[in-house]
GUPA-566761 format. One record per residue: residue number from 1; residue in three letters; chain; y, x, z of N, C-alpha, C in turn. Coordinates in steps of 0.001 Angstrom, whole numbers, plus 500000, padded with zeros to 6 digits. Layout:
% GUPA-566761
+-----+------+-----+--------+--------+--------+--------+--------+--------+--------+--------+--------+
: seq : type : mol :    nyy :    nxx :    nzz :   cayy :   caxx :   cazz :    cyy :    cxx :    czz :
+-----+------+-----+--------+--------+--------+--------+--------+--------+--------+--------+--------+
: NUM :  Ala :   A :      Y :      X :      Z :      Y :      X :      Z :      Y :      X :      Z :
...
+-----+------+-----+--------+--------+--------+--------+--------+--------+--------+--------+--------+
This chain:
% GUPA-566761
+-----+------+-----+--------+--------+--------+--------+--------+--------+--------+--------+--------+
: seq : type : mol :    nyy :    nxx :    nzz :   cayy :   caxx :   cazz :    cyy :    cxx :    czz :
+-----+------+-----+--------+--------+--------+--------+--------+--------+--------+--------+--------+
:   1 :  Unk :   A : 810005 : 689381 : 857601 : 809428 : 688121 : 857229 : 808148 : 687823 : 857803 :
:   2 :  Unk :   A : 808059 : 686670 : 858263 : 806792 : 686326 : 858962 : 805688 : 685767 : 857899 :
:   3 :  Unk :   A : 804546 : 686235 : 858103 : 803440 : 685764 : 857332 : 802733 : 684579 : 857906 :
:   4 :  Unk :   A : 802658 : 683498 : 857214 : 802028 : 682264 : 857642 : 800720 : 682083 : 857032 :
:   5 :  Unk :   A : 800024 : 683175 : 856695 : 798683 : 683003 : 856213 : 797811 : 682223 : 857103 :
:   6 :  Unk :   A : 797396 : 681121 : 856643 : 796798 : 680162 : 857534 : 795236 : 680164 : 857349 :
:   7 :  Unk :   A : 794670 : 681031 : 856396 : 793308 : 681058 : 856244 : 792544 : 679687 : 856023 :
:   8 :  Unk :   A : 793067 : 678738 : 855178 : 792551 : 677513 : 855051 : 791097 : 677447 : 854426 :
:   9 :  Unk :   A : 790660 : 678569 : 853884 : 789440 : 678584 : 853236 : 788288 : 679171 : 854075 :
:  10 :  Unk :   A : 788655 : 679552 : 855302 : 787672 : 680163 : 856220 : 786639 : 679074 : 856618 :
:  11 :  Unk :   A : 785438 : 679378 : 856338 : 784455 : 678383 : 856701 : 783333 : 679156 : 857455 :
:  12 :  Unk :   A : 782828 : 678507 : 858399 : 781651 : 679072 : 859196 : 780287 : 678851 : 858465 :
:  13 :  Unk :   A : 779249 : 679168 : 859128 : 777986 : 678896 : 858446 : 777695 : 677465 : 858212 :
:  14 :  Unk :   A : 777090 : 677173 : 857101 : 776753 : 675801 : 856892 : 775679 : 675400 : 857673 :
:  15 :  Unk :   A : 775589 : 674132 : 857946 : 774319 : 673592 : 858737 : 773123 : 673853 : 857929 :
:  16 :  Unk :   A : 772045 : 674126 : 858680 : 770739 : 674447 : 857950 : 770310 : 673406 : 857008 :
:  17 :  Unk :   A : 769687 : 673865 : 855986 : 769132 : 672933 : 854933 : 770026 : 671840 : 854479 :
:  18 :  Unk :   A : 771150 : 672395 : 853869 : 772054 : 671381 : 853216 : 771338 : 670608 : 852197 :
:  19 :  Unk :   A : 771642 : 669270 : 852000 : 771006 : 668513 : 850982 : 771459 : 669075 : 849690 :
:  20 :  Unk :   A : 770573 : 668982 : 848557 : 770823 : 669632 : 847217 : 772187 : 669094 : 846711 :
:  21 :  Unk :   A : 772541 : 667856 : 846789 : 773928 : 667400 : 846357 : 775081 : 668194 : 846918 :
:  22 :  Unk :   A : 775002 : 668551 : 848214 : 776117 : 669303 : 848871 : 775940 : 670667 : 848321 :
:  23 :  Unk :   A : 774776 : 671245 : 848244 : 774649 : 672582 : 847734 : 775263 : 672755 : 846365 :
:  24 :  Unk :   A : 775102 : 671648 : 845490 : 775587 : 671737 : 844064 : 777172 : 671724 : 844254 :
:  25 :  Unk :   A : 777635 : 670855 : 845110 : 779134 : 670631 : 845304 : 779664 : 671956 : 845683 :
:  26 :  Unk :   A : 779160 : 672638 : 846720 : 779648 : 673814 : 847247 : 779652 : 674883 : 846127 :
:  27 :  Unk :   A : 778576 : 674915 : 845404 : 778533 : 675997 : 844217 : 779745 : 675733 : 843302 :
:  28 :  Unk :   A : 779955 : 674452 : 843006 : 781243 : 674152 : 842036 : 782449 : 674504 : 842763 :
:  29 :  Unk :   A : 782525 : 674246 : 844092 : 783754 : 674542 : 844902 : 784035 : 676005 : 844869 :
:  30 :  Unk :   A : 783003 : 676898 : 845150 : 783174 : 678308 : 845193 : 783538 : 678858 : 843787 :
:  31 :  Unk :   A : 783162 : 678096 : 842768 : 783319 : 678708 : 841413 : 784790 : 678167 : 840930 :
:  32 :  Unk :   A : 785451 : 677346 : 841855 : 786736 : 676863 : 841369 : 786716 : 675685 : 840554 :
:  33 :  Unk :   A : 785599 : 675053 : 840437 : 785350 : 673793 : 839631 : 785650 : 672627 : 840691 :
:  34 :  Unk :   A : 786934 : 672535 : 841061 : 787144 : 671597 : 842165 : 786963 : 670122 : 841715 :
:  35 :  Unk :   A : 787232 : 669643 : 840524 : 787109 : 668415 : 840123 : 785620 : 667925 : 840236 :
:  36 :  Unk :   A : 784756 : 668826 : 839796 : 783248 : 668562 : 839838 : 782877 : 668629 : 841310 :
:  37 :  Unk :   A : 783309 : 669481 : 842113 : 782891 : 669418 : 843498 : 783392 : 668258 : 844127 :
:  38 :  Unk :   A : 784642 : 667759 : 843949 : 785148 : 666615 : 844600 : 784348 : 665395 : 844149 :
:  39 :  Unk :   A : 783912 : 665273 : 843010 : 783100 : 664150 : 842505 : 781796 : 664096 : 843304 :
:  40 :  Unk :   A : 781169 : 665306 : 843471 : 779890 : 665389 : 844205 : 780066 : 665033 : 845670 :
:  41 :  Unk :   A : 781227 : 665541 : 846284 : 781464 : 665222 : 847671 : 781626 : 663711 : 847894 :
:  42 :  Unk :   A : 782296 : 663072 : 846904 : 782472 : 661622 : 847012 : 781125 : 660939 : 846925 :
:  43 :  Unk :   A : 780154 : 661445 : 846138 : 778740 : 660914 : 846089 : 778146 : 660993 : 847304 :
:  44 :  Unk :   A : 778361 : 662130 : 848033 : 777700 : 662349 : 849327 : 778211 : 661311 : 850300 :
:  45 :  Unk :   A : 779625 : 661106 : 850212 : 780283 : 660243 : 851198 : 779981 : 658903 : 850952 :
:  46 :  Unk :   A : 779633 : 658519 : 849797 : 779282 : 657103 : 849442 : 777919 : 656830 : 850054 :
:  47 :  Unk :   A : 777056 : 657770 : 850298 : 775804 : 657666 : 850957 : 775896 : 657706 : 852466 :
:  48 :  Unk :   A : 776830 : 658756 : 852918 : 777053 : 658920 : 854293 : 778484 : 659165 : 854596 :
:  49 :  Unk :   A : 779318 : 658232 : 854929 : 780694 : 658297 : 855037 : 781178 : 659318 : 856077 :
:  50 :  Unk :   A : 780157 : 659584 : 857001 : 780582 : 660495 : 858155 : 779959 : 661895 : 857931 :
:  51 :  Unk :   A : 779521 : 662236 : 856749 : 778974 : 663598 : 856644 : 780013 : 664599 : 856834 :
:  52 :  Unk :   A : 779837 : 665473 : 857882 : 780902 : 666348 : 858291 : 781280 : 667398 : 857292 :
:  53 :  Unk :   A : 780295 : 668017 : 856604 : 780637 : 669039 : 855705 : 781264 : 668568 : 854388 :
:  54 :  Unk :   A : 780863 : 667420 : 853971 : 781393 : 666767 : 852798 : 782872 : 666350 : 853059 :
:  55 :  Unk :   A : 783129 : 665847 : 854285 : 784516 : 665509 : 854661 : 785246 : 666669 : 854738 :
:  56 :  Unk :   A : 784711 : 667689 : 855382 : 785480 : 669072 : 855529 : 785887 : 669607 : 854200 :
:  57 :  Unk :   A : 785001 : 669817 : 853307 : 785269 : 670431 : 852101 : 786266 : 669601 : 851184 :
:  58 :  Unk :   A : 785888 : 668347 : 851279 : 786788 : 667409 : 850439 : 788175 : 667422 : 850966 :
:  59 :  Unk :   A : 788384 : 667638 : 852320 : 789670 : 667849 : 852955 : 790365 : 669097 : 852486 :
:  60 :  Unk :   A : 789606 : 670194 : 852343 : 790067 : 671446 : 851768 : 790750 : 671379 : 850385 :
:  61 :  Unk :   A : 789973 : 670519 : 849583 : 790475 : 670211 : 848205 : 791750 : 669465 : 848278 :
:  62 :  Unk :   A : 791871 : 668399 : 849174 : 792974 : 667683 : 849201 : 794150 : 668477 : 849796 :
:  63 :  Unk :   A : 793942 : 669408 : 850608 : 794933 : 670322 : 851036 : 795599 : 671141 : 850010 :
:  64 :  Unk :   A : 794526 : 671648 : 849230 : 794928 : 672601 : 848180 : 795703 : 671766 : 847089 :
:  65 :  Unk :   A : 795471 : 670597 : 847000 : 796179 : 669719 : 845976 : 797510 : 669120 : 846527 :
:  66 :  Unk :   A : 797817 : 669493 : 847698 : 799005 : 668985 : 848385 : 798982 : 667597 : 848911 :
:  67 :  Unk :   A : 797774 : 667060 : 848963 : 797646 : 665680 : 849569 : 797335 : 665847 : 851048 :
:  68 :  Unk :   A : 798378 : 666039 : 851812 : 798180 : 666469 : 853166 : 797696 : 665364 : 854064 :
:  69 :  Unk :   A : 798160 : 664152 : 853832 : 797780 : 663093 : 854742 : 796282 : 662856 : 854550 :
:  70 :  Unk :   A : 795842 : 662792 : 853355 : 794429 : 662672 : 852941 : 793612 : 663807 : 853585 :
:  71 :  Unk :   A : 794115 : 665092 : 853513 : 793372 : 666214 : 854035 : 793208 : 665977 : 855562 :
:  72 :  Unk :   A : 794324 : 665546 : 856253 : 794136 : 665224 : 857660 : 793076 : 664178 : 858017 :
:  73 :  Unk :   A : 793114 : 663116 : 857263 : 792140 : 661956 : 857315 : 790767 : 662553 : 857198 :
:  74 :  Unk :   A : 790548 : 663413 : 856216 : 789090 : 663863 : 856005 : 788735 : 664865 : 857093 :
:  75 :  Unk :   A : 789588 : 665790 : 857335 : 789142 : 666810 : 858266 : 789059 : 666157 : 859701 :
:  76 :  Unk :   A : 789913 : 665186 : 859947 : 789825 : 664409 : 861248 : 788253 : 663840 : 861335 :
:  77 :  Unk :   A : 787785 : 663249 : 860222 : 786526 : 662662 : 860132 : 785436 : 663721 : 860315 :
:  78 :  Unk :   A : 785661 : 664943 : 859736 : 784719 : 666011 : 859898 : 784680 : 666402 : 861500 :
:  79 :  Unk :   A : 785747 : 666498 : 862146 : 785780 : 666856 : 863612 : 785191 : 665673 : 864402 :
:  80 :  Unk :   A : 785318 : 664508 : 864038 : 784687 : 663429 : 864794 : 783190 : 663424 : 864596 :
:  81 :  Unk :   A : 782666 : 663716 : 863407 : 781284 : 663731 : 863021 : 780636 : 664924 : 863675 :
:  82 :  Unk :   A : 781287 : 666097 : 863633 : 780726 : 667314 : 864258 : 781853 : 667972 : 865010 :
:  83 :  Unk :   A : 782069 : 667500 : 866333 : 783152 : 668123 : 867058 : 782857 : 669559 : 867566 :
:  84 :  Unk :   A : 781633 : 670135 : 867335 : 781272 : 671389 : 867778 : 781557 : 672481 : 866710 :
:  85 :  Unk :   A : 782029 : 672252 : 865509 : 782232 : 673156 : 864579 : 783633 : 673668 : 864539 :
:  86 :  Unk :   A : 783902 : 674948 : 864879 : 785241 : 675359 : 865174 : 786074 : 675406 : 863934 :
:  87 :  Unk :   A : 785447 : 675618 : 862685 : 786229 : 675739 : 861489 : 786801 : 674377 : 861086 :
:  88 :  Unk :   A : 786065 : 673356 : 861357 : 786709 : 671990 : 861090 : 788016 : 671880 : 861955 :
:  89 :  Unk :   A : 787966 : 672251 : 863190 : 789288 : 672085 : 863959 : 790380 : 672996 : 863448 :
:  90 :  Unk :   A : 789893 : 674349 : 863109 : 790890 : 675270 : 862659 : 791574 : 674729 : 861344 :
:  91 :  Unk :   A : 790754 : 674303 : 860332 : 791403 : 673795 : 859102 : 792181 : 672492 : 859269 :
:  92 :  Unk :   A : 791942 : 671695 : 860391 : 792733 : 670490 : 860582 : 794089 : 671060 : 861257 :
:  93 :  Unk :   A : 793952 : 672144 : 862095 : 795207 : 672738 : 862526 : 796150 : 673322 : 861430 :
:  94 :  Unk :   A : 795507 : 673815 : 860431 : 796315 : 674340 : 859210 : 797042 : 673265 : 858543 :
:  95 :  Unk :   A : 796373 : 672131 : 858241 : 797109 : 671039 : 857664 : 798199 : 670386 : 858568 :
:  96 :  Unk :   A : 797879 : 670298 : 859713 : 798935 : 669730 : 860666 : 800085 : 670698 : 860829 :
:  97 :  Unk :   A : 799836 : 671904 : 860858 : 800982 : 673031 : 860874 : 801725 : 672825 : 859636 :
:  98 :  Unk :   A : 801128 : 672690 : 858475 : 801830 : 672552 : 857225 : 802799 : 671225 : 857284 :
:  99 :  Unk :   A : 802277 : 670292 : 857928 : 803014 : 668963 : 858161 : 804081 : 669133 : 859263 :
: 100 :  Unk :   A : 804282 : 670345 : 859877 : 805152 : 670470 : 861008 : 804862 : 669537 : 862165 :
: 101 :  Unk :   A : 803654 : 669254 : 862369 : 803150 : 668600 : 863604 : 802657 : 669570 : 864507 :
: 102 :  Unk :   A : 803491 : 670230 : 865131 : 803405 : 671438 : 865866 : 802364 : 671228 : 867064 :
: 103 :  Unk :   A : 802605 : 670295 : 867851 : 801725 : 670031 : 869043 : 800325 : 669718 : 868629 :
: 104 :  Unk :   A : 800253 : 668886 : 867493 : 798814 : 668543 : 867085 : 798119 : 669750 : 866427 :
: 105 :  Unk :   A : 798872 : 670590 : 865814 : 798313 : 671812 : 865151 : 797781 : 672671 : 866358 :
: 106 :  Unk :   A : 798590 : 672980 : 867350 : 798190 : 673846 : 868408 : 796994 : 673145 : 869106 :
: 107 :  Unk :   A : 797020 : 671897 : 869269 : 795824 : 671267 : 869840 : 794521 : 671446 : 869056 :
: 108 :  Unk :   A : 794595 : 671357 : 867759 : 793508 : 671542 : 866997 : 793022 : 673040 : 866964 :
: 109 :  Unk :   A : 794025 : 673977 : 866942 : 793568 : 675336 : 867004 : 792885 : 675714 : 868390 :
: 110 :  Unk :   A : 793414 : 675014 : 869296 : 792798 : 675319 : 870769 : 791436 : 674668 : 870850 :
: 111 :  Unk :   A : 791186 : 673500 : 870056 : 789831 : 672961 : 870176 : 788938 : 673974 : 869375 :
: 112 :  Unk :   A : 789437 : 674544 : 868282 : 788595 : 675588 : 867721 : 788236 : 676727 : 868632 :
: 113 :  Unk :   A : 789237 : 677120 : 869391 : 789007 : 678288 : 870328 : 788108 : 677792 : 871463 :
: 114 :  Unk :   A : 787913 : 676556 : 871829 : 787105 : 676046 : 872833 : 785584 : 676335 : 872260 :
: 115 :  Unk :   A : 785480 : 676052 : 870979 : 784126 : 676226 : 870419 : 783865 : 677652 : 870020 :
: 116 :  Unk :   A : 784892 : 678488 : 869654 : 784720 : 679874 : 869422 : 785954 : 680604 : 869927 :
: 117 :  Unk :   A : 785917 : 681216 : 871145 : 786962 : 681917 : 871737 : 787289 : 683153 : 871021 :
: 118 :  Unk :   A : 786392 : 683688 : 870326 : 786626 : 684943 : 869539 : 787113 : 684636 : 868175 :
: 119 :  Unk :   A : 788013 : 683724 : 867881 : 788516 : 683332 : 866576 : 790034 : 683789 : 866372 :
: 120 :  Unk :   A : 790198 : 684935 : 865935 : 791451 : 685607 : 865830 : 792443 : 684820 : 864915 :
: 121 :  Unk :   A : 791983 : 684169 : 863796 : 792862 : 683426 : 863114 : 793453 : 682303 : 863831 :
: 122 :  Unk :   A : 792676 : 681618 : 864722 : 793230 : 680477 : 865495 : 794250 : 680984 : 866385 :
: 123 :  Unk :   A : 794140 : 682202 : 867094 : 795051 : 682761 : 867958 : 796304 : 683030 : 867120 :
: 124 :  Unk :   A : 796225 : 683724 : 865994 : 797325 : 684090 : 865118 : 798053 : 682803 : 864642 :
: 125 :  Unk :   A : 797396 : 681751 : 864327 : 798082 : 680633 : 863708 : 798761 : 679869 : 864854 :
: 126 :  Unk :   A : 798226 : 679870 : 866148 : 799014 : 679389 : 867214 : 800365 : 680147 : 867334 :
: 127 :  Unk :   A : 800251 : 681429 : 867233 : 801414 : 682254 : 867218 : 802426 : 681804 : 866168 :
: 128 :  Unk :   A : 801892 : 681505 : 865029 : 802704 : 681112 : 863850 : 803569 : 679839 : 864181 :
: 129 :  Unk :   A : 802824 : 678973 : 864786 : 803409 : 677639 : 865274 : 804502 : 677939 : 866251 :
: 130 :  Unk :   A : 804260 : 678853 : 867225 : 805323 : 679073 : 868154 : 806492 : 679819 : 867543 :
: 131 :  Unk :   A : 806264 : 680638 : 866532 : 807326 : 681207 : 865873 : 808216 : 680172 : 865121 :
: 132 :  Unk :   A : 807478 : 679220 : 864424 : 808153 : 678142 : 863815 : 808997 : 677171 : 864773 :
: 133 :  Unk :   A : 808679 : 677257 : 866045 : 809384 : 676552 : 867115 : 810418 : 677358 : 867762 :
: 134 :  Unk :   A : 810635 : 678594 : 867345 : 811502 : 679536 : 867990 : 811081 : 680112 : 869335 :
: 135 :  Unk :   A : 809794 : 680237 : 869575 : 809126 : 680573 : 870712 : 808534 : 681978 : 870633 :
: 136 :  Unk :   A : 809324 : 683059 : 870364 : 808699 : 684334 : 870004 : 807908 : 684997 : 871140 :
: 137 :  Unk :   A : 808220 : 684755 : 872494 : 807404 : 685363 : 873492 : 806071 : 684688 : 873491 :
: 138 :  Unk :   A : 805886 : 683408 : 873426 : 804662 : 682752 : 873315 : 803848 : 683226 : 872140 :
: 139 :  Unk :   A : 804547 : 683405 : 870911 : 803894 : 683835 : 869854 : 803332 : 685251 : 869969 :
: 140 :  Unk :   A : 804125 : 686052 : 870636 : 803714 : 687491 : 870915 : 802377 : 687485 : 871646 :
: 141 :  Unk :   A : 802200 : 686638 : 872652 : 800897 : 686578 : 873392 : 799720 : 686156 : 872615 :
: 142 :  Unk :   A : 800056 : 685168 : 871689 : 798978 : 684827 : 870703 : 798576 : 685894 : 869721 :
: 143 :  Unk :   A : 799638 : 686534 : 869182 : 799199 : 687670 : 868366 : 798525 : 688792 : 868993 :
: 144 :  Unk :   A : 798899 : 689096 : 870214 : 798173 : 690161 : 870910 : 796714 : 689745 : 871142 :
: 145 :  Unk :   A : 796458 : 688415 : 871446 : 795123 : 688094 : 871682 : 794347 : 688051 : 870459 :
: 146 :  Unk :   A : 794898 : 687771 : 869207 : 794217 : 687930 : 868034 : 793919 : 689428 : 867740 :
: 147 :  Unk :   A : 794769 : 690366 : 868200 : 794579 : 691707 : 867933 : 793559 : 692301 : 868903 :
: 148 :  Unk :   A : 793431 : 691653 : 870134 : 792546 : 692114 : 871114 : 791050 : 691928 : 870494 :
: 149 :  Unk :   A : 790957 : 690747 : 869760 : 789684 : 690387 : 869195 : 789382 : 691259 : 867912 :
: 150 :  Unk :   A : 790415 : 691278 : 867155 : 790222 : 692081 : 865860 : 791425 : 692989 : 865780 :
: 151 :  Unk :   A : 791287 : 694203 : 866156 : 792455 : 695254 : 866215 : 792966 : 695540 : 864730 :
: 152 :  Unk :   A : 792098 : 695256 : 863755 : 792574 : 695715 : 862432 : 793125 : 694428 : 861590 :
: 153 :  Unk :   A : 793493 : 693383 : 862306 : 793950 : 692129 : 861680 : 795455 : 692339 : 861311 :
: 154 :  Unk :   A : 795609 : 692748 : 860008 : 796990 : 693133 : 859604 : 798021 : 692048 : 859690 :
: 155 :  Unk :   A : 797721 : 690806 : 859451 : 798727 : 689828 : 859491 : 799096 : 689496 : 860926 :
: 156 :  Unk :   A : 798194 : 689573 : 861859 : 798542 : 689421 : 863259 : 799432 : 690596 : 863787 :
: 157 :  Unk :   A : 799034 : 691769 : 863342 : 799874 : 693005 : 863563 : 801305 : 692752 : 863046 :
: 158 :  Unk :   A : 801410 : 692402 : 861768 : 802738 : 692206 : 861216 : 803557 : 691122 : 861906 :
: 159 :  Unk :   A : 802791 : 690066 : 862207 : 803461 : 688953 : 862887 : 803976 : 689308 : 864239 :
: 160 :  Unk :   A : 803108 : 690154 : 864955 : 803605 : 690628 : 866191 : 804932 : 691415 : 866131 :
: 161 :  Unk :   A : 804991 : 692271 : 865097 : 806304 : 692975 : 864852 : 807432 : 691892 : 864656 :
: 162 :  Unk :   A : 807195 : 690865 : 863915 : 808342 : 689762 : 863722 : 808715 : 689251 : 865087 :
: 163 :  Unk :   A : 807591 : 688944 : 865873 : 807870 : 688219 : 867212 : 808644 : 689260 : 868163 :
: 164 :  Unk :   A : 808295 : 690533 : 868145 : 809117 : 691486 : 868879 : 810431 : 691630 : 868454 :
: 165 :  Unk :   A : 810566 : 691623 : 867119 : 811982 : 691862 : 866562 : 812914 : 690593 : 866967 :
: 166 :  Unk :   A : 812310 : 689468 : 866876 : 813001 : 688172 : 867324 : 813471 : 688313 : 868704 :
: 167 :  Unk :   A : 812713 : 689029 : 869538 : 813083 : 689197 : 870900 : 814091 : 690376 : 871128 :
: 168 :  Unk :   A : 814382 : 691073 : 870185 : 815311 : 692167 : 870261 : 814653 : 693393 : 870636 :
: 169 :  Unk :   A : 813338 : 693508 : 870672 : 812444 : 694582 : 870983 : 812200 : 695469 : 869818 :
: 170 :  Unk :   A : 813178 : 696105 : 869321 : 813249 : 696769 : 867886 : 812251 : 697881 : 867873 :
: 171 :  Unk :   A : 812163 : 698753 : 868867 : 811380 : 699892 : 868853 : 809961 : 699432 : 868914 :
: 172 :  Unk :   A : 809551 : 698442 : 869741 : 808195 : 697976 : 869735 : 807847 : 697203 : 868352 :
: 173 :  Unk :   A : 808821 : 696625 : 867837 : 808573 : 695900 : 866482 : 808253 : 696943 : 865461 :
: 174 :  Unk :   A : 809058 : 697890 : 865432 : 808908 : 699072 : 864464 : 807398 : 699566 : 864598 :
: 175 :  Unk :   A : 807077 : 699809 : 865856 : 805653 : 700319 : 866190 : 804621 : 699387 : 865632 :
: 176 :  Unk :   A : 804790 : 698087 : 865834 : 803928 : 697056 : 865306 : 803840 : 697098 : 863774 :
: 177 :  Unk :   A : 804992 : 697178 : 863149 : 805022 : 697328 : 861624 : 804292 : 698646 : 861146 :
: 178 :  Unk :   A : 804531 : 699721 : 861886 : 803816 : 700979 : 861479 : 802304 : 700888 : 861631 :
: 179 :  Unk :   A : 801879 : 700131 : 862671 : 800445 : 699816 : 862813 : 799899 : 698998 : 861717 :
: 180 :  Unk :   A : 800736 : 697984 : 861318 : 800342 : 697167 : 860194 : 800123 : 697951 : 858965 :
: 181 :  Unk :   A : 801100 : 698808 : 858713 : 800988 : 699697 : 857464 : 799894 : 700639 : 857548 :
: 182 :  Unk :   A : 799506 : 701151 : 858768 : 798444 : 701993 : 858870 : 797071 : 701378 : 858625 :
: 183 :  Unk :   A : 796944 : 700079 : 858948 : 795869 : 699190 : 858663 : 795769 : 699003 : 857130 :
: 184 :  Unk :   A : 796834 : 698649 : 856542 : 796998 : 698300 : 855111 : 798227 : 698803 : 854516 :
: 185 :  Unk :   A : 798227 : 699981 : 853992 : 799434 : 700570 : 853423 : 800196 : 699809 : 852395 :
: 186 :  Unk :   A : 799594 : 698827 : 851769 : 800183 : 698112 : 850712 : 800681 : 696717 : 851327 :
: 187 :  Unk :   A : 800685 : 696536 : 852622 : 801048 : 695214 : 853199 : 802559 : 695190 : 853023 :
: 188 :  Unk :   A : 802983 : 694363 : 852066 : 804360 : 694275 : 851698 : 805211 : 693795 : 852920 :
: 189 :  Unk :   A : 804871 : 692780 : 853585 : 805680 : 692341 : 854547 : 806033 : 693294 : 855715 :
: 190 :  Unk :   A : 805094 : 694201 : 856059 : 805401 : 695207 : 856942 : 806360 : 696118 : 856599 :
: 191 :  Unk :   A : 806731 : 696349 : 855212 : 807741 : 697241 : 854695 : 809093 : 696694 : 854958 :
: 192 :  Unk :   A : 809206 : 695376 : 855216 : 810477 : 694664 : 855283 : 811123 : 695089 : 856655 :
+-----+------+-----+--------+--------+--------+--------+--------+--------+--------+--------+--------+
């Protein structure tokens, strides 16, 4: 079974000296008080509709609530306002992937990689898109790149096993699953 862990909550460093309203919103967000965080993000956007971090974090809330079109809108605004932030592109890719917009998702993940080539989650998620498209050889290459960057990345190791199995390379798949279990003995999907 393939793991599609997309890491939608991965966030890079915040811009320096976040305004107090954003700091308060982020504190609510991290504590799981999403309604409070959402209200504060809206206040920030009422003052500055292009504020990248407010759009980004509000987009994550929309994603979590299943409002995917709204999440794409907000995350797209974040990438337009700050195209240099790889996490904005990554999370846009996560939502587009969830919407089965394969090409757009890969493009967003690749934009994240242009900003941060050492982003193993982006490589792994490109592999997940390729697997969803029935392209296991291309997925294998993406998973291997993720593992080159982070050798202990258990999800990528497990997904590599799936991609190898789909190609009929069962001995190599078994080795990949064993490596995943060596990294994390409780990794349920590697037991399958």
